[in-house]
N, CA, C and O of each residue as an XYZ file, in Angstrom:
560
protein
N       6.709    -28.446    -32.306
C       5.477    -28.349    -31.543
C       5.408    -26.977    -30.894
O       6.376    -26.534    -30.277
N       4.275    -26.302    -31.027
C       4.082    -25.010    -30.381
C       3.734    -25.233    -28.915
O       2.912    -26.087    -28.583
N       4.360    -24.466    -28.056
C       4.099    -24.561    -26.628
C       3.538    -23.224    -26.180
O       4.081    -22.173    -26.520
N       2.452    -23.259    -25.417
C       1.848    -22.021    -24.920
C       2.847    -21.289    -24.039
O       3.503    -21.892    -23.190
N       2.955    -20.004    -24.247
C       3.871    -19.174    -23.493
C       3.212    -18.750    -22.186
O       2.116    -18.189    -22.195
N       3.868    -19.011    -21.076
C       3.347    -18.612    -19.775
C       3.766    -17.164    -19.548
O       4.899    -16.892    -19.152
N       2.859    -16.254    -19.798
C       3.146    -14.830    -19.651
C       2.929    -14.392    -18.211
O       2.713    -15.215    -17.321
N       2.990    -13.127    -18.005
C       2.971    -12.543    -16.667
C       1.582    -12.465    -16.055
O       1.357    -11.625    -15.184
N       0.662    -13.288    -16.465
C      -0.709    -13.170    -15.989
C      -0.978    -13.973    -14.734
O      -2.023    -13.791    -14.110
N      -0.079    -14.847    -14.344
C      -0.273    -15.654    -13.151
C       0.850    -15.388    -12.154
O       1.955    -14.991    -12.523
N       0.539    -15.617    -10.895
C       1.573    -15.532     -9.875
C       2.641    -16.579    -10.167
O       2.345    -17.618    -10.757
N       3.865    -16.317     -9.765
C       4.990    -17.184    -10.091
C       4.762    -18.623     -9.660
O       5.031    -19.539    -10.436
N       4.278    -18.849     -8.454
C       4.044    -20.215     -7.982
C       3.023    -20.949     -8.831
O       3.224    -22.114     -9.176
N       1.936    -20.282     -9.168
C       0.899    -20.896    -10.006
C       1.422    -21.176    -11.412
O       1.154    -22.237    -11.974
N       2.164    -20.230    -11.981
C       2.698    -20.409    -13.332
C       3.725    -21.537    -13.371
O       3.754    -22.323    -14.318
N       4.558    -21.616    -12.355
C       5.539    -22.691    -12.267
C       4.843    -24.047    -12.162
O       5.237    -25.007    -12.824
N       3.818    -24.118    -11.335
C       3.047    -25.354    -11.186
C       2.421    -25.760    -12.516
O       2.424    -26.939    -12.872
N       1.888    -24.792    -13.245
C       1.292    -25.072    -14.545
C       2.330    -25.639    -15.511
O       2.036    -26.578    -16.251
N       3.529    -25.083    -15.512
C       4.603    -25.600    -16.376
C       4.929    -27.052    -16.026
O       5.079    -27.888    -16.916
N       5.036    -27.345    -14.744
C       5.341    -28.717    -14.320
C       4.220    -29.681    -14.696
O       4.482    -30.790    -15.161
N       2.991    -29.266    -14.499
C       1.862    -30.125    -14.884
C       1.850    -30.345    -16.397
O       1.561    -31.445    -16.867
N       2.165    -29.297    -17.151
C       2.203    -29.424    -18.607
C       3.242    -30.456    -19.035
O       2.957    -31.316    -19.869
N       4.453    -30.374    -18.465
C       5.493    -31.326    -18.858
C       5.105    -32.747    -18.462
O       5.366    -33.687    -19.212
N       4.487    -32.916    -17.299
C       4.041    -34.255    -16.885
C       2.980    -34.792    -17.833
O       3.045    -35.951    -18.243
N       2.012    -33.970    -18.181
C       0.942    -34.411    -19.074
C       1.481    -34.669    -20.483
O       1.020    -35.588    -21.160
N       2.444    -33.873    -20.927
C       3.006    -34.105    -22.257
C       3.785    -35.415    -22.279
O       3.783    -36.130    -23.281
N       4.443    -35.724    -21.179
C       5.163    -36.996    -21.085
C       4.183    -38.163    -21.116
O       4.414    -39.154    -21.808
N       3.084    -38.045    -20.365
C       2.071    -39.101    -20.333
C       1.439    -39.315    -21.703
O       1.032    -40.429    -22.034
N       1.355    -38.257    -22.495
C       0.722    -38.374    -23.807
C       1.721    -38.723    -24.912
O       1.350    -38.841    -26.079
N       2.990    -38.885    -24.532
C       3.994    -39.281    -25.501
C       4.682    -38.148    -26.236
O       5.468    -38.405    -27.148
N       4.415    -36.906    -25.870
C       5.044    -35.766    -26.542
C       6.366    -35.362    -25.904
O       7.244    -34.836    -26.588
N       6.519    -35.596    -24.629
C       7.765    -35.342    -23.899
C       8.331    -33.935    -24.096
O       9.516    -33.773    -24.387
N       7.489    -32.932    -23.940
C       7.968    -31.547    -24.029
C       8.775    -31.259    -22.758
O       8.236    -31.342    -21.655
N      10.050    -30.923    -22.904
C      10.866    -30.652    -21.716
C      10.598    -29.255    -21.150
O      10.121    -28.366    -21.856
N      10.905    -29.083    -19.901
C      10.748    -27.783    -19.246
C      11.554    -26.713    -19.983
O      11.163    -25.546    -20.008
N      12.666    -27.105    -20.575
C      13.516    -26.146    -21.286
C      12.860    -25.597    -22.551
O      13.393    -24.671    -23.162
N      11.721    -26.145    -22.953
C      10.995    -25.649    -24.132
C       9.854    -24.709    -23.771
O       9.157    -24.207    -24.653
N       9.663    -24.472    -22.489
C       8.551    -23.629    -22.047
C       9.092    -22.293    -21.550
O       9.668    -22.228    -20.465
N       8.911    -21.219    -22.336
C       9.365    -19.898    -21.875
C       8.587    -19.463    -20.640
O       7.365    -19.594    -20.590
N       9.291    -18.952    -19.661
C       8.694    -18.492    -18.407
C       9.056    -17.022    -18.254
O      10.224    -16.686    -18.059
N       8.069    -16.152    -18.341
C       8.304    -14.715    -18.392
C       7.853    -14.020    -17.108
O       6.813    -14.349    -16.538
N       8.641    -13.074    -16.677
C       8.319    -12.215    -15.536
C       8.672    -10.784    -15.908
O       9.571    -10.545    -16.714
N       7.955     -9.829    -15.313
C       8.365     -8.432    -15.446
C       9.729     -8.328    -14.784
O       9.933     -8.876    -13.701
N      10.667     -7.630    -15.421
C      12.028     -7.556    -14.896
C      12.562     -6.136    -15.022
O      12.555     -5.546    -16.103
N      13.023     -5.602    -13.899
C      13.630     -4.272    -13.908
C      14.725     -4.239    -12.843
O      14.507     -4.616    -11.692
N      15.891     -3.784    -13.250
C      17.051     -3.713    -12.376
C      17.499     -2.268    -12.254
O      17.620     -1.562    -13.255
N      17.747     -1.827    -11.021
C      18.265     -0.479    -10.753
C      19.327     -0.548     -9.665
O      19.549     -1.596     -9.058
N      19.974      0.580     -9.431
C      21.037      0.638     -8.420
C      20.505      0.340     -7.021
O      21.196     -0.271     -6.206
N      19.275      0.775     -6.746
C      18.677      0.535     -5.432
C      17.277     -0.048     -5.609
O      16.645      0.130     -6.651
N      16.808     -0.738     -4.590
C      15.451     -1.275     -4.634
C      14.438     -0.138     -4.689
O      13.432     -0.238     -5.391
N      14.690      0.924     -3.965
C      13.765      2.061     -3.953
C      13.601      2.653     -5.353
O      12.485      2.953     -5.777
N      14.711      2.819     -6.065
C      14.658      3.366     -7.425
C      13.944      2.386     -8.365
O      13.167      2.803     -9.224
N      14.205      1.112     -8.204
C      13.543      0.105     -9.043
C      12.032      0.141     -8.832
O      11.266      0.064     -9.792
N      11.606      0.258     -7.575
C      10.171      0.336     -7.286
C       9.578      1.629     -7.851
O       8.488      1.621     -8.423
N      10.287      2.714     -7.689
C       9.810      4.002     -8.211
C       9.659      3.951     -9.736
O       8.688      4.468    -10.287
N      10.621      3.329    -10.404
C      10.594      3.234    -11.866
C       9.458      2.356    -12.391
O       8.994      2.556    -13.514
N       9.011      1.401    -11.602
C       8.067      0.397    -12.103
C       6.648      0.524    -11.573
O       5.749     -0.142    -12.087
N       6.419      1.340    -10.580
C       5.082      1.386     -9.983
C       4.001      1.800    -10.985
O       2.994      1.105    -11.120
N       4.185      2.883    -11.665
C       3.180      3.336    -12.627
C       3.032      2.360    -13.802
O       1.905      2.016    -14.157
N       4.138      1.901    -14.420
C       3.983      0.950    -15.523
C       3.305     -0.369    -15.111
O       2.486     -0.899    -15.862
N       3.637     -0.898    -13.932
C       2.993     -2.143    -13.507
C       1.524     -1.926    -13.185
O       0.691     -2.786    -13.472
N       1.204     -0.794    -12.596
C      -0.212     -0.503    -12.342
C      -0.987     -0.436    -13.655
O      -2.129     -0.887    -13.731
N      -0.371      0.122    -14.676
C      -1.014      0.170    -15.993
C      -1.226     -1.243    -16.533
O      -2.257     -1.527    -17.142
N      -0.256     -2.124    -16.314
C      -0.386     -3.509    -16.770
C      -1.559     -4.209    -16.080
O      -2.159     -5.117    -16.655
N      -1.884     -3.803    -14.879
C      -3.042     -4.356    -14.178
C      -4.339     -3.758    -14.694
O      -5.346     -4.456    -14.811
N      -4.317     -2.486    -15.000
C      -5.539     -1.774    -15.370
C      -6.066     -2.140    -16.750
O      -7.273     -2.315    -16.916
N      -5.200     -2.258    -17.733
C      -5.666     -2.436    -19.105
C      -6.493     -3.711    -19.290
O      -7.570     -3.632    -19.881
N      -6.048     -4.882    -18.816
C      -6.901     -6.068    -18.995
C      -8.229     -5.960    -18.239
O      -9.260     -6.425    -18.725
N      -8.203     -5.353    -17.065
C      -9.441     -5.172    -16.300
C     -10.389     -4.247    -17.057
O     -11.594     -4.496    -17.102
N      -9.864     -3.201    -17.641
C     -10.653     -2.258    -18.441
C     -11.254     -2.970    -19.646
O     -12.438     -2.805    -19.939
N     -10.442     -3.761    -20.347
C     -10.923     -4.452    -21.550
C     -12.060     -5.426    -21.237
O     -12.931     -5.643    -22.079
N     -12.065     -6.007    -20.054
C     -13.142     -6.940    -19.684
C     -14.490     -6.244    -19.560
O     -15.525     -6.910    -19.548
N     -14.499     -4.928    -19.469
C     -15.769     -4.204    -19.313
C     -16.492     -3.998    -20.632
O     -17.659     -3.605    -20.629
N     -15.838     -4.251    -21.762
C     -16.472     -4.025    -23.055
C     -17.425     -5.152    -23.401
O     -17.052     -6.325    -23.376
N     -18.641     -4.794    -23.719
C     -19.637     -5.768    -24.153
C     -19.375     -6.182    -25.595
O     -19.625     -7.325    -25.977
N     -18.875     -5.258    -26.382
C     -18.536     -5.528    -27.774
C     -17.458     -4.545    -28.201
O     -17.251     -3.518    -27.555
N     -16.782     -4.863    -29.280
C     -15.745     -3.971    -29.776
C     -14.495     -3.986    -28.916
O     -14.209     -4.964    -28.224
N     -13.764     -2.896    -28.970
C     -12.510     -2.806    -28.237
C     -12.340     -1.399    -27.677
O     -13.270     -0.593    -27.673
N     -11.137     -1.130    -27.209
C     -10.848      0.170    -26.605
C     -10.577      1.265    -27.628
O     -10.274      2.396    -27.246
N     -10.678      0.958    -28.910
C     -10.328      1.926    -29.950
C     -11.063      3.253    -29.752
O     -10.464      4.316    -29.912
N     -12.348      3.206    -29.408
C     -13.130      4.440    -29.265
C     -13.365      4.809    -27.801
O     -14.181      5.681    -27.504
N     -12.666      4.164    -26.905
C     -12.818      4.417    -25.471
C     -11.555      5.089    -24.935
O     -10.521      5.131    -25.601
N     -11.668      5.612    -23.718
C     -10.529      6.275    -23.089
C     -10.294      5.679    -21.712
O     -11.192      5.660    -20.871
N      -9.079      5.191    -21.489
C      -8.717      4.589    -20.215
C      -8.937      5.569    -19.065
O      -9.340      5.161    -17.976
N      -8.681      6.830    -19.291
C      -8.837      7.846    -18.252
C     -10.292      7.923    -17.762
O     -10.534      8.126    -16.572
N     -11.257      7.761    -18.677
C     -12.670      7.757    -18.276
C     -12.961      6.568    -17.374
O     -13.665      6.698    -16.372
N     -12.422      5.421    -17.728
C     -12.644      4.214    -16.924
C     -11.998      4.362    -15.550
O     -12.594      3.965    -14.550
N     -10.793      4.924    -15.480
C     -10.138      5.136    -14.184
C     -11.037      5.959    -13.263
O     -11.141      5.675    -12.070
N     -11.674      6.963    -13.818
C     -12.519      7.847    -13.020
C     -13.756      7.116    -12.487
O     -14.187      7.374    -11.363
N     -14.330      6.205    -13.286
C     -15.611      5.591    -12.947
C     -15.530      4.155    -12.426
O     -16.551      3.613    -12.002
N     -14.375      3.531    -12.443
C     -14.316      2.107    -12.097
C     -14.725      1.841    -10.660
O     -14.572      2.685     -9.777
N     -15.249      0.646    -10.455
C     -15.723      0.277     -9.120
C     -14.892     -0.850     -8.503
O     -15.047     -1.154     -7.320
N     -14.018     -1.466     -9.287
C     -13.204     -2.581     -8.807
C     -11.733     -2.244     -9.002
O     -11.323     -1.850    -10.094
N     -10.939     -2.397     -7.947
C      -9.503     -2.143     -8.057
C      -8.765     -3.450     -8.321
O      -9.189     -4.497     -7.832
N      -7.658     -3.416     -9.093
C      -6.870     -4.630     -9.324
C      -6.096     -5.013     -8.069
O      -6.156     -4.317     -7.056
N      -5.373     -6.119     -8.145
C      -4.661     -6.627     -6.965
C      -3.626     -5.660     -6.423
O      -3.374     -5.668     -5.218
N      -3.026     -4.843     -7.239
C      -2.114     -3.815     -6.758
C      -0.644     -4.102     -7.016
O      -0.231     -5.237     -7.254
N       0.118     -3.033     -6.958
C       1.539     -3.073     -7.262
C       2.303     -4.038     -6.361
O       3.113     -4.826     -6.851
N       2.061     -3.990     -5.062
C       2.824     -4.844     -4.143
C       2.635     -6.320     -4.463
O       3.566     -7.115     -4.332
N       1.422     -6.685     -4.885
C       1.168     -8.075     -5.265
C       2.017     -8.452     -6.480
O       2.647     -9.509     -6.488
N       2.038     -7.596     -7.504
C       2.863     -7.882     -8.679
C       4.342     -7.917     -8.310
O       5.084     -8.781     -8.776
N       4.761     -6.985     -7.483
C       6.162     -6.923     -7.078
C       6.589     -8.232     -6.416
O       7.672     -8.749     -6.692
N       5.755     -8.751     -5.564
C       6.087     -9.971     -4.823
C       5.886    -11.246     -5.633
O       6.650    -12.198     -5.474
N       4.867    -11.284     -6.502
C       4.443    -12.560     -7.076
C       4.554    -12.689     -8.600
O       4.392    -13.789     -9.129
N       4.825    -11.596     -9.313
C       4.872    -11.694    -10.771
C       6.037    -10.948    -11.393
O       6.131    -10.864    -12.617
N       6.919    -10.409    -10.579
C       7.983     -9.565    -11.114
C       9.309     -9.840    -10.417
O       9.354    -10.350     -9.298
N      10.370     -9.492    -11.103
C      11.705     -9.497    -10.526
C      12.192     -8.059    -10.636
O      12.624     -7.608    -11.697
N      12.114     -7.362     -9.531
C      12.414     -5.932     -9.497
C      13.343     -5.682     -8.323
O      13.083     -6.134     -7.208
N      14.421     -4.963     -8.575
C      15.330     -4.638     -7.487
C      16.729     -4.372     -7.989
O      16.938     -3.976     -9.136
N      17.687     -4.600     -7.102
C      19.096     -4.440     -7.436
C      19.548     -5.650     -8.254
O      18.839     -6.655     -8.311
N      20.713     -5.564     -8.882
C      21.204     -6.745     -9.607
C      21.250     -7.992     -8.723
O      20.855     -9.076     -9.155
N      21.725     -7.843     -7.504
C      21.806     -8.997     -6.605
C      20.425     -9.537     -6.250
O      20.219    -10.751     -6.253
N      19.479     -8.654     -5.946
C      18.122     -9.105     -5.618
C      17.493     -9.856     -6.786
O      16.857    -10.892     -6.588
N      17.663     -9.347     -7.988
C      17.092    -10.006     -9.169
C      17.758    -11.343     -9.428
O      17.087    -12.306     -9.801
N      19.068    -11.420     -9.238
C      19.769    -12.690     -9.442
C      19.292    -13.738     -8.442
O      19.123    -14.902     -8.807
N      19.076    -13.353     -7.206
C      18.563    -14.292     -6.209
C      17.199    -14.827     -6.637
O      16.927    -16.021     -6.502
N      16.347    -13.954     -7.150
C      15.012    -14.374     -7.595
C      15.104    -15.298     -8.814
O      14.348    -16.264     -8.916
N      16.012    -15.011     -9.723
C      16.195    -15.874    -10.892
C      16.696    -17.251    -10.458
O      16.247    -18.269    -10.987
N      17.611    -17.287     -9.511
C      18.113    -18.567     -9.018
C      17.018    -19.371     -8.317
O      17.014    -20.600     -8.380
N      16.092    -18.684     -7.649
C      14.953    -19.389     -7.035
C      14.064    -20.014     -8.105
O      13.550    -21.118     -7.924
N      13.885    -19.310     -9.218
C      13.126    -19.892    -10.332
C      13.831    -21.138    -10.853
O      13.195    -22.154    -11.133
N      15.136    -21.047    -10.978
C      15.912    -22.186    -11.444
C      15.771    -23.354    -10.467
O      15.606    -24.498    -10.888
N      15.836    -23.071     -9.176
C      15.657    -24.119     -8.165
C      14.271    -24.748     -8.235
O      14.089    -25.911     -7.873
N      13.284    -23.963     -8.708
C      11.913    -24.469     -8.844
C      11.718    -25.242    -10.147
O      10.613    -25.697    -10.441
N      12.793    -25.390    -10.931
C      12.710    -26.184    -12.150
C      12.513    -25.404    -13.424
O      12.386    -25.997    -14.495
N      12.483    -24.079    -13.337
C      12.325    -23.257    -14.542
C      13.659    -23.253    -15.283
O      14.696    -22.932    -14.703
N      13.628    -23.610    -16.568
C      14.854    -23.710    -17.350
C      14.950    -22.681    -18.469
O      16.038    -22.437    -18.991
N      13.826    -22.075    -18.843
C      13.810    -21.129    -19.976
C      13.177    -19.848    -19.453
O      11.959    -19.681    -19.515
N      14.000    -18.951    -18.940
C      13.511    -17.711    -18.334
C      13.664    -16.568    -19.322
O      14.683    -16.449    -20.003
N      12.632    -15.724    -19.392
C      12.737    -14.500    -20.176
C      12.219    -13.344    -19.336
O      11.253    -13.484    -18.585
N      12.875    -12.209    -19.475
C      12.463    -11.012    -18.767
C      11.711    -10.065    -19.676
O      12.127     -9.812    -20.806
N      10.613     -9.548    -19.182
C       9.853     -8.515    -19.889
C      10.346     -7.180    -19.337
O       9.926     -6.746    -18.264
N      11.237     -6.539    -20.079
C      11.870     -5.304    -19.624
C      11.083     -4.047    -19.962
O      11.262     -3.016    -19.314
N      10.231     -4.113    -20.950
C       9.480     -2.940    -21.417
C       7.991     -3.217    -21.237
O       7.377     -3.890    -22.065
N       7.423     -2.712    -20.182
C       6.022     -2.981    -19.868
C       5.309     -1.710    -19.446
O       5.913     -0.796    -18.884
N       4.026     -1.668    -19.725
C       3.204     -0.556    -19.269
C       3.634      0.812    -19.751
O       3.455      1.803    -19.044
N       4.200      0.881    -20.948
C       4.655      2.160    -21.461
C       5.967      2.629    -20.879
O       6.330      3.799    -21.004
N       6.680      1.719    -20.242
C       7.936      2.053    -19.579
C       8.991      2.460    -20.593
O       9.106      1.840    -21.650
N       9.748      3.478    -20.287
C      10.868      3.907    -21.136
C      11.954      2.847    -21.079
O      12.256      2.314    -20.011
N      12.536      2.545    -22.226
C      13.633      1.558    -22.228
C      14.942      2.210    -22.585
O      15.972      1.539    -22.637
């Protein structure tokens, strides 16, 4: 059975709630998809210091916010013949921002800080965690 992948588009609490509701509804319908079958993805970056981790991820995460917002502006077609730089100059709506992603959609920091966040996910019932290490054009 294919299970929808919960990507980094929702805040962690909302995405976790969605996973739990999915497993409950699958059980009620007789499919019994376990939590361990639902991949739960977060942006993940580990550095020696929190400051360095934030510095390394600010531009790439901001790009991750901008591209979907930019794509929503197209009436037809895609970004193939458009330039993101033009949209940055003219846009009228700003995305939620880096601090929001840092707090609610990412695991960024020192090894210890990231491990604490992963353990909190585990405590919340997440059993299949995956880290998105290469995002927003980030060097790997």
